[in-house]
C-alpha positions, 0 to 999 in steps of 0.5 A, spaced: 500 500 500 505 504 500 506 504 493 499 507 492 500 512 497 506 515 494 502 516 487 500 523 487 495 526 482 490 522 478 490 516 483 490 519 490 483 520 491 481 513 488 479 507 493 485 504 495 483 497 493 482 500 486 488 504 486 492 498 487 489 494 481 491 500 477 498 500 479 500 495 474 496 499 468 500 506 470 505 505 465 500 504 459 496 509 462 502 514 462 503 512 455 497 515 452 500 522 452 506 520 447 505 521 440 506 514 438 501 509 437 497 507 443 496 500 441 500 494 443 502 490 438 499 484 441 493 482 444 495 482 452 502 481 449 509 485 450 511 489 444 516 485 440 523 488 440 525 490 433 531 486 430 537 489 430 539 492 423 546 496 421 542 501 417 535 502 418 531 505 413 527 511 414 520 510 416 521 502 416 515 498 419 517 494 426 514 488 422 520 484 420 521 485 412 519 480 407 525 475 405 526 479 398 533 476 398 531 469 397 530 466 390 524 462 392 519 465 397 518 460 403 511 456 403 511 456 411 511 463 415 517 464 420 514 469 426 519 475 427 520 471 434 517 466 438 510 467 441 506 461 444 500 465 444 500 467 437 503 472 432 503 480 433 496 483 431 497 490 429 496 495 423 501 498 419 506 502 424 507 510 425 512 512 419 517 517 421 515 524 418 517 525 410 522 531 409 517 533 404 510 535 405 504 532 400 501 537 397 493 537 397 490 537 390 484 542 393 483 546 399 480 542 405 476 543 411 477 541 418 472 535 420 469 539 424 467 545 419 465 539 414 460 536 419 457 543 419 455 541 412 454 534 413 450 533 419 445 538 422 446 539 429 440 535 431 443 529 428 450 529 431 451 524 437 454 527 443 460 524 447 456 523 453 452 517 451 456 513 446 455 506 444 451 502 438 446 498 443 440 499 448 437 494 453 432 492 447 438 489 444 440 485 450 445 490 452 446 493 459 443 500 461 446 506 459 448 508 467 452 501 468 458 505 469 454 511 473 459 514 478 465 510 476 472 513 475 473 512 467 480 512 468 479 506 473 475 502 468 479 504 462 485 501 466 481 495 467 479 494 460 487 495 458 489 489 463 484 484 461 487 478 457 482 475 452 479 471 450 476 469 457 475 461 459 467 462 460 463 463 454 457 466 459 462 471 462 464 473 455 457 474 452 456 478 458 462 482 457 460 484 450 453 486 452 457 491 457 462 494 452 457 494 446 452 498 450 450 505 449 453 508 455 453 514 459 461 516 459 464 516 466 467 521 469 474 523 468 475 520 460 473 523 453 467 519 450 471 517 444 477 515 448 472 510 452 469 508 446 476 506 443 478 502 450 471 498 449 473 496 442 480 494 443 477 489 448 472 487 444 477 485 438 481 481 443 475 477 445 474 476 437 468 480 437 470 484 430 463 486 428 461 489 435 468 493 435 466 496 429 459 498 431 462 501 437 467 505 433 462 507 428 458 510 434 462 516 435 461 522 429 468 522 425 468 530 427 469 527 435 475 522 433 481 522 438 488 519 436 486 513 440 480 512 437 483 513 430 488 507 431 483 503 434 478 504 428 483 502 423 484 495 427 476 494 428 474 496 421 480 491 418 478 486 423 471 486 420 473 485 413 471 492 412 477 497 409 471 501 405 469 503 412 476 507 413 474 512 407 470 517 412 476 517 416 482 516 412 484 523 410 484 526 417 486 519 420 493 520 416 494 527 418 492 525 426 496 519 427 501 518 421 499 511 420 501 508 413 495 504 413 491 511 413 495 513 407 494 507 403 486 507 405 486 514 402 489 511 395 483 506 395 478 511 397 480 515 392 479 509 387 472 508 390 470 515 389 472 515 381 479 518 382 483 512 379 489 516 377 489 520 384 488 513 388 494 510 384 499 516 385 497 516 393 499 508 393 505 509 389 508 515 393 507 510 400 511 505 396 516 510 394 517 513 401 517 505 404 513 507 410 510 500 409 512 493 408 512 491 400 507 485 402 502 490 405 502 495 399 501 489 394 495 488 398 492 495 397 494 494 390 490 488 390 484 491 393 484 497 388 485 492 382 478 489 385 475 496 385 477 497 378 473 492 376 479 487 376 483 490 370 489 490 375 491 483 376 495 482 383 498 476 385 499 475 392 504 470 395 504 469 402 511 467 402 513 474 402 509 475 409 513 473 415 506 473 419 499 475 420 497 482 422 490 486 422 492 489 416 493 483 412 487 479 415 483 485 413 485 486 406 486 479 404 479 477 407 476 483 403 479 481 396 477 474 397 485 472 398 485 466 403 489 466 409 493 460 409 492 455 415 499 456 417 498 463 418 492 462 423 496 457 427 501 463 429 495 468 432 491 468 438 484 465 438 480 471 437 482 471 430 478 465 429 472 469 432 474 475 426 474 470 421 468 466 423 464 473 423 467 476 416 461 476 411 467 477 406 469 470 407 466 463 404 462 459 408 466 453 407 473 457 410 469 459 416 466 452 417 473 451 420 473 456 425 465 457 427 465 452 433 471 455 436 468 462 435 461 459 438 465 456 444 468 463 445 461 466 446 462 470 439 456 466 436 450 464 439 446 458 438 441 461 433 447 464 429 451 457 429 444 453 427 443 458 421 450 457 419 450 450 418 443 450 415 446 455 410 452 451 409 448 444 407 446 448 401 452 451 399 455 447 392 462 448 395 461 444 401 465 438 403 461 431 404 462 432 412 460 439 412 453 437 408 453 431 413 453 436 419 447 440 415 443 433 414 444 431 421 442 438 424 435 438 420 434 431 423 435 433 430 430 438 429 425 435 424 425 428 424 419 424 425 420 421 432 424 422 438 428 416 437 431 419 430 432 426 433 436 423 439 440 419 434 441 425 430 443 429 436 448 424 438 451 424 431 453 431 432 456 430 438 461 425 435 464 419 439 470 423 443 470 421 450 468 429 451 463 432 447 466 439 444 462 444 447 461 448 441 457 441 439 453 442 445 451 449 443 449 447 436 444 442 439 441 446 444 434 447 442 434 441 439 435 438 445 429 442 448 424 439 443 425 432 446 421 429 451 423 428 458 425 421 459 431 419 463 437 416 459 444 415 458 444 422 455 441 426 460 447 430 463 449 432 456 442 434 454 442 439 460 448 441 458 446 443 451 440 446 453 444 451 458 449 453 453 444 457 450 441 459 456 434 455 456 434 454 464 427 453 464 427 447 459 433 444 463 429 445 469 423 441 467 428 435 467 429 436 475 425 429 476 428 425 471 435 426 473 439 422 478 441 425 484 448 427 484 449 427 477 452 432 473 445 434 470 442 434 477 448 439 479 447 443 473 439 444 474 440 445 482 445 451 480 441 454 474 433 453 476 430 460 476 424 457 480 428 453 485 426 455 492 429 453 499 437 451 500 441 445 498 444 441 504 451 440 505 450 433 505 448 433 497 454 437 496 459 432 499 455 426 495 457 430 488 463 429 484 464 422 483 471 423 486 472 429 482 475 434 487 475 440 483 468 439 480 465 438 487 469 445 489 466 448 483 459 446 485 460 448 492 462 455 490 457 456 485 451 454 490 454 459 495 455 464 491 448 464 489 445 464 496 443 456 495 447 454 501 445 456 509 451 460 512 453 454 516 453 449 510 458 455 507 462 455 513 462 447 513 464 446 506 469 452 505 473 448 511 472 441 508 473 443 501 479 448 502 475 453 498 477 460 501 471 464 501 473 469 506 479 471 502 481 478 501 485 482 496 485 488 492 481 484 487 475 482 492 475 489 495 474 492 489 469 487 487 465 488 494 466 496 493 463 496 486 457 491 488 456 496 494 455 502 490 451 498 485 455 499 478 454 493 474 459 495 469 465 495 473 462 489 476 462 485 470 469 488 468 472 486 475 469 479 474 472 478 467 479 480 471 478 474 475 478 469 470 485 471 467 486 464 465 486 460 458 481 454 461 476 453 466 481 449 470 485 455 471 479 459 475 479 458 482 473 456 486 473 462 491 474 466 484 467 463 482 464 464 488 466 471 488 464 472 481 457 469 482 455 472 488 457 479 485 453 478 479 447 476 483 448 482 487 447 487 482 441 484 478 445 479 474 442 473 477 440 469 470 448 470 468 450 468 475 446 462 474 449 460 467 456 461 469 455 457 475 452 451 471 457 452 465 463 451 470 460 444 471 459 443 464 466 445 462 470 443 468 
């Protein structure tokens, strides 16, 4: 705590627990005053150190140059450095200033002056309320961060490592970040939107991130939002979306990506010669990698009616970046699987939701996107149903579509259950995405006890069908996984569960038993005495106090659901459910329930049993 007390100014008035959480993010927050790019090169990863060069060229990008000295391009990419999580994801780097000023062909207005002509005052959006979705679209209320210090919220967003292990926590976090929110005190509304979008990108939610950055009028963009926007628009395969931002974005940020965007936006406006000249200027000044410029040429050629053929050789690229992902997918260039293997799982979320990518290519990643929370049960069913009618679908992809049709619409229950089993596969552990896929088909089956009961209940709860699952309460075997999930998720359950039922659950799986206890305790479904007994017997430290628990308790006390959701996500900084401590689940479930997010708390507790 001595460290916190020595920090002056910005942190002195903050609650001690929250200030302690922010100390680790202080260096990042301080970097926001510098003119360099605000975006870290990787999702929660340290920036790559540039390779030493004898004479670095002016304005060279920190991405390692393509191997132009070899006679034959490498067929497999070589990452710039070993990265166990995935290749670095970043837009083109900030170039050094050119010694010559690029003349404008015509006098230009400032964005604010242009807004006077483009938007009447009544149509302009305020920075005090920013976001694309409201409660009717499933988002949180606009006052989710009311009274919170925006600097604390931004620091927590920047600290978060995503994707999260919990599908339901990710869904709740997306609903929070996408909400039409009142800007909290201490921050600019555009900068707050930038932090929200940057976290959404790290979660794999490219389309939602794009919606967030586009919920701010271009006249109100800040340097931070310009830098996040180029990532969001490229990650969502929408390079044309950069056109309203390109001119001012190039001037404000100096990013080579915006300078190249000026070129293709000129072509889209019918100024082909000017667009080609702008791209050629970037190539001549060497402010971007040759492979990246070639992708811009490919986009311009496609917009010119295919009259300019450009061949893309992936061997010329050392890794996948947002720039390369966005332009490749927008122009129909397939990203090789070898390159996807080097990046984090969030990129598969981008690919799964990209409308520019063929369904047969997206089919390789949609299951992972669903398990992450990027795709819903309805979206996943719609995808596979459409894939079955695609002429380019493989035999296996068509089989999934046929099984799905039978799972929903076969003549009798036996045929439907057989189709559901076929979709689940023969693996010892059913892939969670396939449980999501069959959720509503499982809910249509009659309540009959059987060997598949546990999986049917897990399937229903993966899509939030809690009352459908609860209808099986009399048919499940006491002490089974299905019984445990219903006990946690039943919205109408009355009364408390006895500790003897907890001690009889788990079948020797100590971790699963501890998670069941933590979920029940957090939901208030155990008596105080049984909570104390279980905590001691199972070694679940429900009374543990630290900076995170103190900050969470404070957010609950002042009823700030937005801060509660962020802090709950902070408590899940691990790659899978087995890394989530039972005491953290207890705190998370209890906090969500206390701020009115009871349904989400129940689904997270049940998910812990299904995926532990």
